[in-house]
N, C-alpha and C positions, 0 to 999 in steps of 0.2 A: 206511147209505143215503146216496147222493150228494144234495147240495142241488138239483142240476139235475134229478134224477128226481122231485122233488116238484112237484105241479101249481102253477100260478101262484096259484090261489085259496087253496090251503093255505099257500103261502109268504106271501101277503098277510095271511092270518089270523094266522099265527105271528108275523110281524114286527110288525104293528100291536098284537097282544095283548101281546107281550113288551115292546115299547117303551112302551105305555100302562101296563103293570104296573110297570115300572122307574120311570117318571116319577111314578106315584102313590105308590110306596113311598118315593121320595125326598121327595115332598111330605109324606107321613105322618110320616116321620122328622124332617123340618124342623119340622113343626107340633108334634110331640111335644116336641122339644127346646125350641122357643119357649115352649110352655105350661109346661113344667117349669121353665124359667128364670124365667118370669114369676111362677109360683107361689112359687118359692124367694125371688125378690126381694120379692114381696108379704108372705110370711111373715117374711122378714128385717126389713122395715120395721115390720111389726106387733110383732115381738119387740123391736126397738130402741125403738119408741115406749113399749111397756110397761116396758122396763127403765129407760129414762130417767125415766119417771113415778115408778117405785118408788124410784129412786136419790135423788130429791128429796123423797120422803115422810119427814116427821118420824117417823112410825111406824117406818120401816125404820132411820132413823138411831139412834133410841132403842134398837131391838132389837139393833143391832150394838154400841152402846156399853154397854148394861146386860146383854146376854145374851138369848137367845131361849128363851121358855118353851114347854112343850108346846102350850099353847093357841094361841100365836102360830104354831107349826109347822102346826097344823091349819088356821088361817086362810089361810096361804100356799098350802096344798094345795088348799083349797076354791077359792081364787082361780085356781089353775092349771087346775082343771076348768072354772071359769066362763069363762075366756078361751080355752079349747081348746088350751092349750099342753101340751107334753110335760113340761116342768119349769120351776120357778122356783127358782133356786139363789142364795143369798146367802152371800158369803164375807167374811172379815175382810181386814185389810190384808196378811196373809201368804198369802191365797188358800186358807185353811182353811174348809171348809163349816160355815156356821152354820144354814142352812136348806136342806133337801133332801127330795125325795119319799120317799126310803128312809131309815129311822131308822139302820140299820147303817152308812150312809156319812156320817152327820153327824160332824164332827170330823176328817174325812180331807181331804187336799188336793184341790182341784178339778182335774179332768183336762181335757186338750185342748191345754194349752200356749198358750192364746190370751188370757191375762189381763194380759200385760205392758203393753199399751197402756192399759188401764184403771188398773191399780195403780201403774204408774210414770208414764205420761204423763197420766193423768186424762181419757182420751178416752171417748166413747160411739161404738160402731161395731158393724158386723155381721161375723160370722165363721162359717165352716163348719169343724167339727172333730168328732173322735170323742171322746165322753165316756164315762162309765160306763154310760149308757143306750143308746149307739150314736151313729151319725152324725147330726148335727143342724145346723140353721141357727140361729144364736144372735144375740140382741141383748144387748150388754154395755155397762154404764155404771158409771163410778166413783161412789162415794158419798163425799161430803165432809161434815166436821163444821162447826160454826158458825164455826170459825177458818179454814176452807178447806183443811184437811188431809185427805188421802185416808185413809179409815178402812175401806174395803171395796169390794166389787164386787157388782153385781146382774146375773145372767145368766138370760135368759128364752129358752127354746129350743123348736123344733118338730122332731121326728124326721123325717128324710128318708124313712124307710120308710113312715111314715103319709102323707107327701106323695105317695109313689109310689102308695099305695092310692087316694088321692083322684083321681089323674089317669089311672089304668088304665082306668076306664070310658070316658074320653074317647078313649084310644088304641084301645080295642075299637071304638068308634063310627067312628073314622077308618078302621080296617081294613075294617069292613063297607061303608062308603061307597066305599072303594077297590075292593073286590071287585065292588060293583054297577057302578061305572064301567067296570071291565075287562070285565064281561059285556056291558054296553051297547056298549063299543068293539068287542068281538068280533062282535056282531051287525051293527054298522055296517060293520066292515071286510069281513065276508062279503058284505053287500049291495053295497058299493063295488067289491069285487073282481069280483063277477058283472057289474056294469055296465061296469066297465073292460075285462074280457075280452071282453064282447060288442062293445065299441067297437073292439077290435083283432081282431075276427073269430074269436075263440076260439084264437088262436095263443099259444104260450108265449113268454116273452121271448127264449130262445135261438133259437127258430124265427124270430122277427122279426129278430134280429140276423143270422142266416144268410141269410134272404131279402133283407135290405137289402144285404148284401155281394154276393150273387148278382146282384141287380138292378143294383147299381153297376158290377160287372164287365161285365155284359151290355151296359149302356148305353155303357160306354167302348169296347167292342169293335165296336159297330155303326158302319158307315160312314155311315149316315144321321144327320143332326143331329136331336136330340130335346131339347125343353125343355117344362117344365110350369109353370103358375101356380096359385096358390090362389084362393079365392073373393074375395080383395081385390085380385087382379090383381098380386100380388107373384111374382117369379120364384123358384120353389122348387127346381128342379133343371135342370141342363143338362149334356149330355155333351161329351166332348172334341171330337168331330166338329163339333158345333154351334158351339163356341167358335172352331174353326179356320175354318169356313165363314163365320161372321159377324164374325170378327176381333174378338172381345170377350174380356175377362179374367173367368174364372169367379169368382175370389175377390172381385173388385170388383162383381160383378153379383148374386150370390145374395142373396135376401131384399130386393131393391130392387124398386120398382114397374117392371113391364115397360115402361111408358110412358117411363121415364127411360133404361132400358137400350137399348130399341129403339123410338124415337119413332114410326117408320113402321108398327109392328105393330098390327093390330086384333084380336089373339087374344082380348082382353078381351070382344069382342062375343059370343063363344061362351058366356060366362057368362050373358048375358041370353037369347040365342036357343036355347041348348042344341042347336044344329044341328051335324051332322057334315058336314065338307067333304072332298072327295076330289080330288086332283090339281089344285089351284088354283094359279094363277100369282101369285107375290109378288115384290116388289122391296124388299129390306131391306139396309141398309148397302151400297148400290151393288152388290148381288148379285141375280141373277135366280134364283128358286127355284121348284121344284115342291113343294107342301106338302099334307099331310093334317092335318086338325084334328078333335078330338073332345072333347066335354065329359066331365068326371069326375063321375059321379052316385053319391051315397051316400044310401040311404033316400029315393030320389025327389027329392033336392035336389042342385043343381049346386054342387059344392064346389071346382071347379077346371077346368082345361082343359089338354090336352096337344097338342103339334104335332110332327110329324116332317116332315123336308124334306131335299131334296138339290139340289145345283146343277143348274140346267137344262142346263148344258153337259155334265155327266156323263150325263144321260139322252139328250142328243143323241148322245154317243159310243156309248151302248148301241144307239141307233137305227141308227147307222152300221154297227155290228157286225152287227146284225140284217139290215140291208140287204145286207151282204156275204154273210151266210149264205144269204139268199134268192137272191142272185146265183149262188152256187155250186150251189144246188138247181136253179135254172133251167138252169145249164150241164149238170148231170147229166141233167136232163129232155130237153134238146135233143140231147145225145149219144145218149141212149136212143132218142129218136125217129129220129135219123139212122141209127143201126145197125139199127133195126127196118126202116126203108125199104130199107137195103142188103140185109138178110136176105130181105125180100120179093122184091127184085129177083133175088137169087141163086136163091131158090126158084122163081120164074117161069122163069128161064133154064134151070134144071135140068129142069123139066117140059117145056120146049121142046126139050131135047136140046142146048142150046148150051153144051157142057161147056168148050170152049176159051175162050169168052167169060167163063165163070164163073171159070176159072183165072186169066185175065188180070185180072179185077176184083179177085179175092182177092189176087193177087200185087201188084197196084198198091197196095191198101190196106195190105197187110202191109209192103211196102217203105217206104211213107211213115212208118208208125208205128215200124218197126224202125230206120229211119235216124235219126229223132228220138231214140228211146230210146238207141241206141248212142252218138249224139253227146253226149247229156246224161250218160250213164254215164261216158264217157271224160273229159268236160270238168268236170263238177260232181261232187265227191266227197262232198257232203252230200246224202243221199237225200231229206231233207225239202225242200230247196231245188230239187232236180232234179224232184221230183214236182210242186211248185208251178209250175215253168216249163212242164212238160208240160201241166198243166191250163190254164194261161194260153194256151198255143199253140192248144188246142182252142177256148177261148173266143174267141180272135181270129178263127178261121175262122167261128164262128157269127155274129160281128159284121161279117163282110165285110172283116176286116183280116188282116194277116199279122204274126206275131210271129217275129222272127229273133234268134237268139243269135249274137253275133259269133264268127267262126271262131277267133280267137286267144284267146277267153275261157278262163279256168281258175280253179277254186276248189278248193283243197286242204282237208282236214279242218280245221275251224275250231279256233282255240286255245280253251283252257278259259274264258277271260274273255268270249268272244263266244257268245251263245246263238243256236242255229239258228232258233228261233221268231222272235227279234227280226229276224234277217236276212230271213226270210220276210215279216214285217210291212212292213219297209222296202221290199223289192223289189216285193212285191205291191201296195202302195199307189201306188208310182211307176208301175207298169205300168197299173194301173186308171186313174190320172189321164191317162196317155198314150192309153188307149183312149177315154176320155171326150172328150179334146181332139180326137182324130182323127174321132170320130163327129160332134162338133159342127161341125167344118170340112166334113165330108162333107155334112152337111145344108144348109150354107149355100152351098157351091160345087159347081155341077153339073159343073165340069171337074176334079173331084177324081180324079186318075189313080191307077194301080196303084202308082206309086212312093211316093205320099203315103200309101198305105194301110199302108205298112210301119212297124212299131214295132220299133226295134232295142234290144237289151239287150246290155250288155258287162259282164263280170265279170273283174276283174284281181286276181291274187294273186301278183304277182312280187316285190314289194318288202316294205317294212315296213308297208304298208297294204293293206287290201282295198278296192278301188274298185268301186262299183256304179253303173252309168250306164244311163239309159233315155232314148232319143231318139225323138221323134215329129215328125210333119210336120203337126200340127194347127193350132189357132188361136193357139198361143203364149201367153206370159205377158201378162196384161192391163196396159194402160198406166195404168189408174186405181188400181191396187193395187200397192204396193211389195213387193218380195220379202220384206222383213222382216215386213210385215203378213200375207203369205200363210201364214206358219208359226204365226200366232196361232190359238188355239182359236176355232172358230166363224166364221173368215173364209174365204170361198170365192167363186168366180166362178159357182158353181152354186146349187142349192136350199139356202137357208140353214137350213132346218129339219132336214135330214138330212145336210148336208155340213159341210165346214170342220174335219174331224177328221183326215183322211188325212195331209196335210203336217205338221200339228201333231205327230202321232205319229212321223212320220219324223224330224222335227227333234229331238223329245225323245229318241228312241232314239240318234240320232247324238251328241247332247250327252252322253248317259249314258256312251257309250263314248269320250268325249273326241275325237269326230270332228267332221265338218262336213258340212252340206248346201249344195250350190252349185246355183243356178238361173240359167240364161241362155237367151236366145232364139237360135235358129238364124239364119243369114244370110237364108235364103229363107223357110221356114215352120217353125212348130213351136218346140219348146223342148227343152233338154237338162237333165236332172236328174242330179246326181252326188253320191254320198254317199261320204265317206272315213272308213273305220273303222280306227284304229291296231290292230295286232296285239298290241302290248304297252301296258300302262297308261302314260299320259303324265302326269307330275306337273307 
């Protein structure tokens, strides 16, 4: 079974129980070793004290010098039982047993190999060795006669097996305590895991990791800027778009108070008001934004706030595009209305029997459209651009203007590096600007004649450049705004809320193709807009 297939609660239970068990077993082992060492040390000191006492006893000195009687043997055995020792052994200067708990071993050499320090160096010390009765901790002391000569050794010992028997109940007690603690730890871990999983909404750790990655990728792919703060007003997350829009560094901003990162922001107010705001205007880091803000509420408590925003200029551009779409819809509506009127006229003339007049009217309309279509088909080899020019021609008629494509114009199929949609955007915006300028002049000047109603379009494709030129006889370029300023986003001589994007897009597209936008006033009236697009990439 894979570890990831086990639920989070079971994993928490296993991890905490095993870790607690291992820790307690280590503590039990350390405690057991400490107690055992302490007991051995205590028994050793006790054995050494008794051995030192006996080695200085005149009774022991006389027994070694004159020999040990059976009565004396029994007294030493009684003393062994009295002090709780395993044995009291007395040997002569050669290490031969004179006193021993077992009669058969009297007269034999003492075992253990640890008598040298006593019989040679005359020391009193503690040792651990294996004797005839088993492993034991021993206290050994040299016996001196009245002249200071070493005449024997006293060895008092406690068997380690008996010491083990004494501390085993303590070990069992430690194990029982450890098991009780493990059981309590399991109960506590089960409770903690339930509370923790409830706090993470029941998700498994792998699911949280996957959701975090998905959320991070989603935020990074959004064009809108998004940032969030916690309940203390600290910036907790911010996506790439927000960093680009506000011109801030993500690494230097995360986990810092938002008041330090964006001093002009009042997003912290949402933490107190818990109010949701839609499409509000903000000014942050010298950028005009349209923002939405909402509190983050968990269990009825505001724990943070999130804000999404976009540059107001981007929304203005979308508004401009929507206005263009509406304009095209109006064009289609007006054409439908015009054709309906003509069909009604034809229907009435047919009912009146004026068939010749009907044929004349149809022929006139057909010739008009056919001439335009044939001219554009022969001149413009890009269908998308030709269709746009045909639509603009009809739009000009609706506005009381006349759109003329210069006789010598020519456009061959575009090279791969130039997108036809971009040329449509460039030419369409220039023509629309010319229409607006002509209509504005028409509204101001009652003497606006038929010549000034013409908007001329020239398309040249004879050299290494494609030249797009639109000429009008309207109000011309304004004196109060420089040509350089006119191509900036949001700058316009018309309604600032929905304009100021057309020339910006034209200039951006021209620069993208390493081209140029040229704007000049005519000698009499109006302006000439020219865009140069190199056919090959210019380095």
